[in-house]
C-alpha positions in Angstrom: 75.5 169.8 123.4 73.7 168.5 120.1 76.9 167.7 118.1 78.4 165.9 121.3 75.3 163.7 121.4 75.3 162.5 118.1 78.9 161.7 118.1 78.4 159.8 121.2 75.3 157.9 120.0 76.1 157.1 116.8 78.7 154.5 117.5 76.2 152.6 119.8 73.6 152.6 117.4 75.4 151.4 114.2 77.9 149.2 115.8 75.7 146.2 116.3 75.6 146.5 112.3 79.0 146.7 111.4 79.9 143.6 113.4 77.1 141.7 111.8 78.4 142.8 108.3 81.7 141.7 109.4 80.3 138.5 110.4 78.9 138.2 106.8 82.2 139.3 105.5 83.8 136.4 107.5 81.0 134.0 106.4 82.2 134.9 102.6 85.5 134.5 103.3 85.3 130.8 104.5 83.3 129.6 101.8 85.8 130.8 99.7 88.5 129.1 101.2 87.0 126.2 101.9 85.8 125.8 98.3 89.5 126.0 97.3 90.5 123.3 99.9 88.5 120.7 99.6 86.8 119.4 95.8 84.1 117.9 97.9 83.3 121.2 100.0 80.6 122.6 97.3 79.3 119.8 96.4 74.9 119.2 96.6 75.4 116.4 99.5 77.8 118.8 101.6 75.7 122.1 101.3 72.8 120.3 102.4 74.6 118.1 105.3 75.8 122.4 106.1 71.9 123.8 106.4 70.7 120.4 108.0 73.7 121.1 110.6 72.8 124.9 110.9 69.2 123.9 111.2 69.9 121.9 114.6 72.2 124.4 116.1 70.3 127.4 114.5 67.3 126.8 116.4 69.0 126.3 119.5 70.5 129.9 118.9 67.2 131.6 118.1 65.8 130.5 121.5 69.4 131.7 123.2 69.0 135.0 121.4 66.2 135.9 123.6 68.2 134.9 126.6 71.0 136.5 126.3 69.7 139.6 125.5 67.5 139.7 128.6 70.8 139.2 130.1 70.6 135.4 130.9 72.5 132.5 129.6 71.4 128.8 129.2 73.8 125.9 129.4 70.9 123.5 129.3 69.9 123.6 125.7 72.2 121.0 124.5 71.5 118.0 127.0 67.8 119.4 126.7 67.4 118.8 122.6 68.4 115.2 123.6 66.3 115.2 126.7 63.3 116.2 124.0 64.1 113.7 121.5 64.5 110.6 123.9 60.7 111.8 125.1 59.2 111.9 121.6 60.5 108.7 120.9 58.8 107.4 124.2 55.6 109.4 123.3 55.3 107.6 119.9 57.3 104.1 120.5 56.7 103.5 124.1 53.1 105.1 124.7 52.1 104.9 121.0 51.1 108.8 120.6 50.6 109.2 116.9 53.5 111.5 115.6 51.7 114.6 115.6 50.9 114.3 119.5 54.3 112.8 120.0 56.1 115.7 118.3 53.7 118.4 120.1 54.5 116.5 123.5 58.2 117.4 122.9 57.6 121.1 122.0 56.3 121.1 125.2 58.5 119.4 127.9 61.2 121.5 126.1 59.1 124.4 127.0 58.7 122.6 130.6 62.3 122.3 130.9 62.8 125.9 129.7 60.0 127.0 132.7 61.9 125.5 135.1 65.1 127.1 134.3 63.0 130.4 134.2 61.9 130.1 138.1 64.7 128.7 139.7 66.2 132.2 138.2 63.5 134.3 138.8 61.8 133.2 141.3 64.3 130.9 143.5 67.4 133.8 142.8 69.8 131.0 141.8 72.8 132.4 139.1 71.6 132.0 135.5 75.0 129.9 135.1 74.6 127.7 138.0 70.9 126.9 137.3 71.2 126.3 133.6 74.4 124.1 134.6 72.3 122.3 137.4 69.6 121.4 134.4 72.2 120.5 132.0 73.3 117.5 134.3 69.7 116.7 134.8 68.6 116.8 131.7 71.8 114.1 130.6 70.9 112.0 133.4 67.5 112.0 132.7 68.2 111.4 128.9 69.8 108.1 130.0 67.7 107.1 132.7 64.3 107.0 130.4 65.6 105.7 127.9 67.5 102.9 129.3 70.4 104.2 128.2 69.3 102.6 124.7 68.3 104.6 121.5 65.3 104.7 120.7 64.3 103.8 117.0 60.8 105.0 115.3 59.9 101.4 113.6 56.3 102.1 114.1 56.5 105.4 112.4 58.9 105.5 109.9 57.1 109.1 108.4 58.7 110.8 111.8 61.8 111.3 109.6 60.1 113.0 106.8 59.9 115.8 109.2 63.2 116.7 109.0 64.8 114.9 105.9 61.5 115.1 103.4 62.0 117.3 100.1 60.0 120.1 99.9 61.0 121.0 95.8 60.6 117.8 93.6 63.6 117.0 91.6 65.9 119.2 94.6 66.7 118.2 97.7 65.8 120.6 100.2 64.3 119.2 103.6 61.3 120.1 105.2 63.5 120.7 108.6 65.4 123.6 106.8 62.0 125.1 105.6 60.8 124.9 109.4 63.9 126.8 110.5 63.4 129.3 107.9 60.0 129.8 109.4 61.0 130.2 112.8 63.5 132.7 112.1 60.5 135.1 110.8 58.5 134.4 113.5 61.7 134.8 116.1 62.3 138.3 113.9 58.7 139.1 114.7 58.3 138.6 118.1 61.6 140.3 119.1 60.9 143.0 117.1 57.4 143.5 117.0 55.8 142.6 120.0 55.8 143.6 123.9 58.1 140.6 125.2 60.7 141.3 122.9 61.0 145.0 124.1 60.9 144.0 127.5 63.5 141.4 126.7 65.7 144.3 125.4 64.7 146.8 129.0 65.7 143.4 131.1 68.9 143.2 129.4 70.0 146.5 129.4 68.9 147.9 132.6 67.2 145.1 135.2 66.8 147.2 138.3 65.0 150.2 135.9 62.3 148.2 134.4 61.2 146.6 137.4 61.3 150.2 138.8 59.3 151.3 135.9 56.4 148.7 137.0 57.1 145.6 134.5 57.0 142.4 136.4 60.5 141.4 135.5 60.7 137.5 137.4 57.5 136.7 135.2 58.8 137.9 131.8 61.9 136.2 132.4 60.2 133.1 132.9 58.0 134.0 129.8 61.6 133.9 128.3 63.1 131.2 129.1 59.9 129.1 128.4 60.0 130.1 125.1 63.5 129.1 124.6 62.4 126.0 125.6 60.3 125.4 123.2 62.6 126.2 120.7 65.2 123.5 122.5 62.1 121.3 122.3 61.7 121.7 118.2 65.5 120.9 117.6 65.1 117.9 119.6 62.6 117.0 117.6 64.3 117.4 114.2 67.1 116.0 115.2 65.7 112.7 116.2 63.7 113.0 113.2 66.9 113.2 110.9 68.4 110.2 112.6 65.4 108.2 112.8 66.3 107.8 116.4 66.2 109.1 119.4 69.8 108.7 121.1 70.3 109.7 124.9 73.8 110.5 124.9 76.0 113.7 123.6 74.1 117.3 123.6 77.2 118.6 125.6 78.9 121.3 123.4 75.8 121.9 121.4 75.3 124.9 124.0 78.4 126.5 123.2 77.8 126.4 119.4 74.5 128.0 119.8 75.9 130.6 122.0 78.9 131.4 119.7 76.6 131.7 117.2 74.6 134.4 118.8 77.8 136.3 120.3 79.5 135.9 116.8 75.9 137.7 115.2 76.3 140.7 117.3 74.4 139.5 120.5 76.0 141.5 123.5 76.8 138.6 126.6 76.1 141.6 129.0 72.5 141.9 127.6 70.3 144.5 125.9 72.0 144.0 122.1 71.3 141.7 119.7 69.1 140.7 116.5 67.8 137.4 115.0 69.6 138.0 111.3 73.1 138.0 113.4 72.3 135.3 115.3 71.4 133.3 111.9 74.3 134.7 110.4 76.6 132.9 113.7 75.2 130.0 113.2 76.1 129.5 109.5 79.6 130.6 110.4 79.7 128.0 112.5 78.2 125.1 110.6 80.2 125.7 107.5 83.3 125.8 109.8 82.7 122.7 111.1 81.8 121.2 107.9 84.7 122.6 106.2 87.2 121.8 109.2 85.5 118.3 109.1 85.7 117.8 105.1 89.4 118.9 104.9 90.3 116.0 107.4 91.3 118.3 109.9 92.0 116.0 113.8 89.0 116.7 115.8 90.9 118.0 118.4 92.0 120.9 116.2 88.5 121.4 114.9 87.5 122.2 119.0 90.8 124.0 118.9 89.3 126.6 115.8 85.6 126.9 117.2 87.2 127.8 120.7 89.5 130.7 119.5 86.4 131.7 116.7 84.5 132.1 120.2 87.5 134.2 121.5 87.3 136.7 119.2 83.9 137.1 118.9 83.7 137.8 122.4 86.6 140.2 122.3 84.5 141.7 119.3 81.7 142.6 121.4 84.1 144.2 124.5 85.6 146.5 122.3 81.8 147.5 120.6 80.6 148.0 124.1 83.7 150.2 124.9 83.1 152.1 121.8 79.8 153.0 122.5 
Protein backbone atom coordinates (compact mmCIF):
# COMPACT_ATOMS: atom_id res chain seq x y z
CA UNK A 1 0.00 0.00 0.00
CA UNK A 2 2.83 2.40 0.83
CA UNK A 3 4.52 1.82 -2.53
CA UNK A 4 1.29 2.44 -4.43
CA UNK A 5 0.66 5.63 -2.45
CA UNK A 6 4.12 6.97 -3.25
CA UNK A 7 3.72 6.18 -6.93
CA UNK A 8 0.47 8.10 -6.98
CA UNK A 9 1.80 11.07 -5.03
CA UNK A 10 5.20 11.71 -6.62
CA UNK A 11 3.90 12.81 -10.06
CA UNK A 12 1.42 15.21 -8.43
CA UNK A 13 4.16 16.71 -6.29
CA UNK A 14 6.78 17.25 -8.97
CA UNK A 15 4.60 17.93 -12.02
CA UNK A 16 4.37 21.66 -11.24
CA UNK A 17 8.16 21.91 -10.90
CA UNK A 18 8.61 20.05 -14.18
CA UNK A 19 6.35 22.52 -15.98
CA UNK A 20 8.31 25.42 -14.46
CA UNK A 21 11.53 23.80 -15.64
CA UNK A 22 10.06 23.31 -19.09
CA UNK A 23 8.91 26.96 -19.13
CA UNK A 24 12.39 28.14 -18.12
CA UNK A 25 13.96 26.00 -20.84
CA UNK A 26 11.50 27.45 -23.35
CA UNK A 27 12.50 30.96 -22.27
CA UNK A 28 16.18 30.19 -22.94
CA UNK A 29 15.35 28.74 -26.36
CA UNK A 30 13.27 31.79 -27.30
CA UNK A 31 16.06 34.15 -26.20
CA UNK A 32 18.65 32.27 -28.24
CA UNK A 33 16.38 32.12 -31.30
CA UNK A 34 15.64 35.85 -31.40
CA UNK A 35 19.28 36.74 -30.68
CA UNK A 36 20.16 35.03 -33.98
CA UNK A 37 17.03 36.23 -35.80
CA UNK A 38 17.70 39.93 -35.25
CA UNK A 39 20.86 41.93 -34.45
CA UNK A 40 18.69 44.46 -32.60
CA UNK A 41 17.29 41.99 -30.07
CA UNK A 42 20.21 41.84 -27.64
CA UNK A 43 20.77 45.59 -27.51
CA UNK A 44 20.61 47.37 -24.16
CA UNK A 45 17.64 49.51 -25.11
CA UNK A 46 15.65 46.52 -26.35
CA UNK A 47 16.39 44.41 -23.26
CA UNK A 48 15.31 47.29 -21.03
CA UNK A 49 12.14 47.55 -23.09
CA UNK A 50 11.47 43.84 -22.50
CA UNK A 51 11.95 44.28 -18.75
CA UNK A 52 9.59 47.26 -18.67
CA UNK A 53 6.95 45.38 -20.66
CA UNK A 54 7.37 42.36 -18.38
CA UNK A 55 6.96 44.68 -15.39
CA UNK A 56 3.43 45.75 -16.29
CA UNK A 57 2.29 42.32 -17.45
CA UNK A 58 4.07 40.63 -14.56
CA UNK A 59 2.47 42.81 -11.88
CA UNK A 60 -0.95 42.07 -13.34
CA UNK A 61 -0.01 38.38 -13.39
CA UNK A 62 1.02 38.46 -9.70
CA UNK A 63 -2.49 39.30 -8.57
CA UNK A 64 -4.02 36.99 -11.15
CA UNK A 65 -1.97 34.10 -9.75
CA UNK A 66 -3.81 34.32 -6.43
CA UNK A 67 -7.18 34.52 -8.18
CA UNK A 68 -6.55 31.50 -10.42
CA UNK A 69 -5.07 29.42 -7.58
CA UNK A 70 -8.29 30.11 -5.68
CA UNK A 71 -10.28 28.73 -8.61
CA UNK A 72 -11.35 32.07 -10.06
CA UNK A 73 -10.64 34.22 -13.10
CA UNK A 74 -10.39 37.98 -13.64
CA UNK A 75 -10.96 39.43 -17.10
CA UNK A 76 -11.10 43.02 -15.88
CA UNK A 77 -7.43 43.54 -15.04
CA UNK A 78 -6.50 45.07 -18.41
CA UNK A 79 -9.17 47.77 -18.57
CA UNK A 80 -9.01 48.09 -14.78
CA UNK A 81 -5.33 49.00 -15.13
CA UNK A 82 -6.22 51.69 -17.68
CA UNK A 83 -8.91 53.07 -15.36
CA UNK A 84 -6.45 53.22 -12.45
CA UNK A 85 -4.03 55.13 -14.69
CA UNK A 86 -6.79 57.58 -15.56
CA UNK A 87 -7.64 57.99 -11.87
CA UNK A 88 -4.06 58.84 -10.91
CA UNK A 89 -4.19 61.45 -13.69
CA UNK A 90 -7.43 62.85 -12.30
CA UNK A 91 -6.09 62.94 -8.75
CA UNK A 92 -2.85 64.70 -9.70
CA UNK A 93 -3.80 66.86 -12.68
CA UNK A 94 -7.46 67.73 -12.15
CA UNK A 95 -7.67 67.66 -8.36
CA UNK A 96 -4.15 68.91 -7.63
CA UNK A 97 -3.11 66.11 -5.30
CA UNK A 98 0.61 65.58 -4.64
CA UNK A 99 2.25 62.68 -6.48
CA UNK A 100 2.32 60.32 -3.49
CA UNK A 101 -1.39 60.90 -2.77
CA UNK A 102 -2.35 60.43 -6.43
CA UNK A 103 -0.40 57.19 -6.61
CA UNK A 104 -1.87 55.86 -3.36
CA UNK A 105 -5.39 56.86 -4.44
CA UNK A 106 -5.02 55.01 -7.75
CA UNK A 107 -3.69 51.85 -6.06
CA UNK A 108 -6.58 51.88 -3.58
CA UNK A 109 -9.00 52.46 -6.45
CA UNK A 110 -7.65 49.25 -7.99
CA UNK A 111 -8.36 47.53 -4.68
CA UNK A 112 -11.92 48.86 -4.88
CA UNK A 113 -12.34 47.32 -8.34
CA UNK A 114 -11.14 44.00 -6.96
CA UNK A 115 -13.45 44.31 -3.96
CA UNK A 116 -16.47 44.83 -6.23
CA UNK A 117 -15.46 41.77 -8.27
CA UNK A 118 -15.08 39.69 -5.11
CA UNK A 119 -18.42 40.90 -3.73
CA UNK A 120 -20.27 40.14 -6.96
CA UNK A 121 -18.77 36.65 -7.09
CA UNK A 122 -18.91 35.68 -3.41
CA UNK A 123 -22.03 37.44 -2.15
CA UNK A 124 -24.22 37.85 -5.23
CA UNK A 125 -23.17 34.49 -6.67
CA UNK A 126 -22.32 35.76 -10.15
CA UNK A 127 -19.92 33.41 -11.95
CA UNK A 128 -16.37 34.84 -12.04
CA UNK A 129 -16.25 34.89 -15.83
CA UNK A 130 -19.44 36.96 -16.11
CA UNK A 131 -18.72 39.21 -13.12
CA UNK A 132 -15.26 40.20 -14.31
CA UNK A 133 -16.35 40.43 -17.95
CA UNK A 134 -18.96 42.98 -16.84
CA UNK A 135 -16.33 44.87 -14.85
CA UNK A 136 -14.04 44.85 -17.88
CA UNK A 137 -16.69 46.72 -19.89
CA UNK A 138 -17.54 49.05 -17.00
CA UNK A 139 -13.88 49.98 -16.47
CA UNK A 140 -13.38 50.56 -20.19
CA UNK A 141 -16.38 52.88 -20.33
CA UNK A 142 -15.51 54.77 -17.15
CA UNK A 143 -11.98 55.44 -18.45
CA UNK A 144 -13.46 57.25 -21.44
CA UNK A 145 -16.15 59.06 -19.46
CA UNK A 146 -13.87 60.30 -16.66
CA UNK A 147 -11.09 61.42 -18.99
CA UNK A 148 -13.41 62.95 -21.56
CA UNK A 149 -11.95 60.51 -24.12
CA UNK A 150 -8.65 62.46 -24.02
CA UNK A 151 -5.24 61.53 -22.58
CA UNK A 152 -4.34 63.16 -19.27
CA UNK A 153 -0.81 64.55 -19.18
CA UNK A 154 1.24 65.07 -16.03
CA UNK A 155 2.64 68.49 -17.00
CA UNK A 156 2.44 69.82 -13.44
CA UNK A 157 4.05 66.66 -12.02
CA UNK A 158 7.03 65.81 -14.28
CA UNK A 159 8.58 63.85 -11.40
CA UNK A 160 5.78 61.31 -11.73
CA UNK A 161 7.43 59.75 -14.78
CA UNK A 162 10.50 58.96 -12.66
CA UNK A 163 8.45 56.34 -10.82
CA UNK A 164 8.86 54.00 -13.79
CA UNK A 165 11.78 55.45 -15.73
CA UNK A 166 14.31 56.65 -13.14
CA UNK A 167 17.58 54.70 -13.33
CA UNK A 168 18.44 53.32 -9.89
CA UNK A 169 21.97 52.28 -10.92
CA UNK A 170 24.24 55.18 -11.95
CA UNK A 171 25.70 54.74 -15.42
CA UNK A 172 23.40 51.83 -16.17
CA UNK A 173 19.79 51.99 -17.29
CA UNK A 174 17.97 49.94 -14.67
CA UNK A 175 14.49 51.50 -14.27
CA UNK A 176 12.95 52.04 -10.85
CA UNK A 177 9.78 50.36 -12.12
CA UNK A 178 11.67 47.10 -12.60
CA UNK A 179 13.00 47.33 -9.04
CA UNK A 180 9.44 47.85 -7.78
CA UNK A 181 8.44 44.77 -9.77
CA UNK A 182 11.17 42.68 -8.15
CA UNK A 183 10.09 43.82 -4.69
CA UNK A 184 6.48 42.92 -5.46
CA UNK A 185 7.58 39.45 -6.60
CA UNK A 186 9.16 38.84 -3.19
CA UNK A 187 6.11 40.23 -1.37
CA UNK A 188 3.70 38.08 -3.40
CA UNK A 189 5.84 34.96 -2.93
CA UNK A 190 5.92 35.46 0.84
CA UNK A 191 2.16 36.05 1.00
CA UNK A 192 1.43 32.94 -1.06
CA UNK A 193 3.86 30.64 0.75
CA UNK A 194 3.90 31.93 4.32
CA UNK A 195 0.53 33.49 5.17
CA UNK A 196 -2.95 32.26 5.89
CA UNK A 197 -4.20 34.04 2.78
CA UNK A 198 -1.97 31.88 0.60
CA UNK A 199 -3.00 28.69 2.39
CA UNK A 200 -6.68 29.51 2.02
CA UNK A 201 -6.21 30.37 -1.66
CA UNK A 202 -4.77 26.90 -2.30
CA UNK A 203 -7.47 25.29 -0.16
CA UNK A 204 -10.36 27.11 -1.84
CA UNK A 205 -9.02 26.31 -5.28
CA UNK A 206 -8.46 22.63 -4.44
CA UNK A 207 -11.86 21.99 -2.84
CA UNK A 208 -14.08 24.96 -2.03
CA UNK A 209 -16.87 22.88 -0.49
CA UNK A 210 -14.52 21.05 1.88
CA UNK A 211 -12.84 24.32 2.84
CA UNK A 212 -16.21 25.84 3.74
CA UNK A 213 -17.23 22.74 5.71
CA UNK A 214 -14.02 23.07 7.73
CA UNK A 215 -15.25 26.42 9.06
CA UNK A 216 -13.48 28.83 6.72
CA UNK A 217 -15.50 31.85 5.59
CA UNK A 218 -14.89 31.26 1.89
CA UNK A 219 -16.85 34.32 0.75
CA UNK A 220 -14.75 36.65 2.93
CA UNK A 221 -11.45 35.22 1.73
CA UNK A 222 -12.51 35.36 -1.91
CA UNK A 223 -13.27 39.07 -1.48
CA UNK A 224 -9.84 39.55 0.13
CA UNK A 225 -8.10 37.68 -2.70
CA UNK A 226 -9.84 39.68 -5.43
CA UNK A 227 -9.23 42.93 -3.54
CA UNK A 228 -5.53 42.15 -3.27
CA UNK A 229 -5.41 41.35 -6.98
CA UNK A 230 -7.01 44.75 -7.53
CA UNK A 231 -4.18 46.43 -5.63
CA UNK A 232 -1.71 44.88 -8.07
CA UNK A 233 -3.87 46.20 -10.92
CA UNK A 234 -3.68 49.68 -9.39
CA UNK A 235 0.12 49.51 -9.13
CA UNK A 236 0.38 48.35 -12.76
CA UNK A 237 -1.87 51.22 -13.84
CA UNK A 238 0.30 53.77 -12.04
CA UNK A 239 3.53 52.41 -13.54
CA UNK A 240 2.03 52.23 -17.04
CA UNK A 241 0.93 55.88 -16.80
CA UNK A 242 4.34 56.85 -15.42
CA UNK A 243 6.13 55.13 -18.29
CA UNK A 244 4.16 57.16 -20.86
CA UNK A 245 3.97 60.30 -18.68
CA UNK A 246 0.29 60.31 -19.52
CA UNK A 247 -2.89 58.43 -18.67
CA UNK A 248 -4.34 56.94 -21.85
CA UNK A 249 -8.08 56.22 -21.57
CA UNK A 250 -8.14 53.63 -24.36
CA UNK A 251 -6.63 50.18 -24.60
CA UNK A 252 -6.11 47.55 -21.95
CA UNK A 253 -8.18 44.83 -23.59
CA UNK A 254 -5.88 41.95 -24.32
CA UNK A 255 -3.57 42.58 -21.37
CA UNK A 256 -5.71 40.28 -19.26
CA UNK A 257 -5.01 37.48 -21.74
CA UNK A 258 -1.27 38.13 -21.57
CA UNK A 259 -1.37 38.07 -17.77
CA UNK A 260 -3.46 34.88 -17.67
CA UNK A 261 -1.14 33.33 -20.25
CA UNK A 262 1.87 34.18 -18.07
CA UNK A 263 0.22 32.52 -15.09
CA UNK A 264 -0.73 29.36 -16.98
CA UNK A 265 2.59 29.07 -18.82
CA UNK A 266 4.28 29.19 -15.42
CA UNK A 267 2.43 26.10 -14.23
CA UNK A 268 -0.60 27.49 -12.39
CA UNK A 269 -3.66 25.34 -13.05
CA UNK A 270 -6.78 27.03 -14.45
CA UNK A 271 -8.80 24.61 -12.33
CA UNK A 272 -7.27 26.04 -9.16
CA UNK A 273 -5.29 24.66 -6.26
CA UNK A 274 -1.84 24.69 -7.91
CA UNK A 275 0.61 27.43 -8.83
CA UNK A 276 3.59 29.52 -7.79
CA UNK A 277 4.94 33.04 -8.10
CA UNK A 278 8.24 31.82 -9.57
CA UNK A 279 6.41 30.06 -12.38
CA UNK A 280 4.31 33.13 -13.07
CA UNK A 281 7.42 35.30 -13.40
CA UNK A 282 8.95 32.87 -15.90
CA UNK A 283 5.69 32.98 -17.82
CA UNK A 284 5.64 36.79 -17.79
CA UNK A 285 9.17 36.88 -19.20
CA UNK A 286 8.22 34.39 -21.93
CA UNK A 287 5.24 36.51 -22.99
CA UNK A 288 7.31 39.74 -22.96
CA UNK A 289 10.26 38.21 -24.83
CA UNK A 290 8.02 36.51 -27.38
CA UNK A 291 6.00 39.66 -28.07
CA UNK A 292 9.10 41.82 -28.31
CA UNK A 293 11.01 39.33 -30.46
CA UNK A 294 8.17 39.04 -32.96
CA UNK A 295 8.00 42.82 -33.15
CA UNK A 296 11.77 43.24 -33.59
CA UNK A 297 11.85 40.64 -36.37
CA UNK A 298 9.07 42.57 -38.16
CA UNK A 299 6.42 39.86 -37.86
CA UNK A 300 3.02 41.41 -38.74
CA UNK A 301 0.74 42.25 -35.81
CA UNK A 302 -1.91 39.76 -36.85
CA UNK A 303 0.63 36.92 -36.82
CA UNK A 304 1.92 38.03 -33.43
CA UNK A 305 -1.58 37.43 -32.05
CA UNK A 306 -1.67 34.01 -33.72
CA UNK A 307 1.63 32.98 -32.13
CA UNK A 308 0.68 34.19 -28.64
CA UNK A 309 -2.70 32.46 -28.94
CA UNK A 310 -1.02 29.18 -29.88
CA UNK A 311 1.30 29.49 -26.88
CA UNK A 312 -1.73 29.91 -24.61
CA UNK A 313 -3.39 26.81 -26.10
CA UNK A 314 -0.23 24.75 -25.61
CA UNK A 315 0.09 25.93 -22.00
CA UNK A 316 -3.53 25.01 -21.21
CA UNK A 317 -3.14 21.61 -22.88
CA UNK A 318 -0.02 20.94 -20.82
CA UNK A 319 -2.02 21.80 -17.70
CA UNK A 320 -4.67 19.25 -18.71
CA UNK A 321 -2.02 16.56 -19.24
CA UNK A 322 -0.38 17.41 -15.92
CA UNK A 323 -3.66 17.03 -14.03
CA UNK A 324 -4.33 13.70 -15.73
CA UNK A 325 -0.91 12.43 -14.67
CA UNK A 326 -1.46 13.67 -11.14
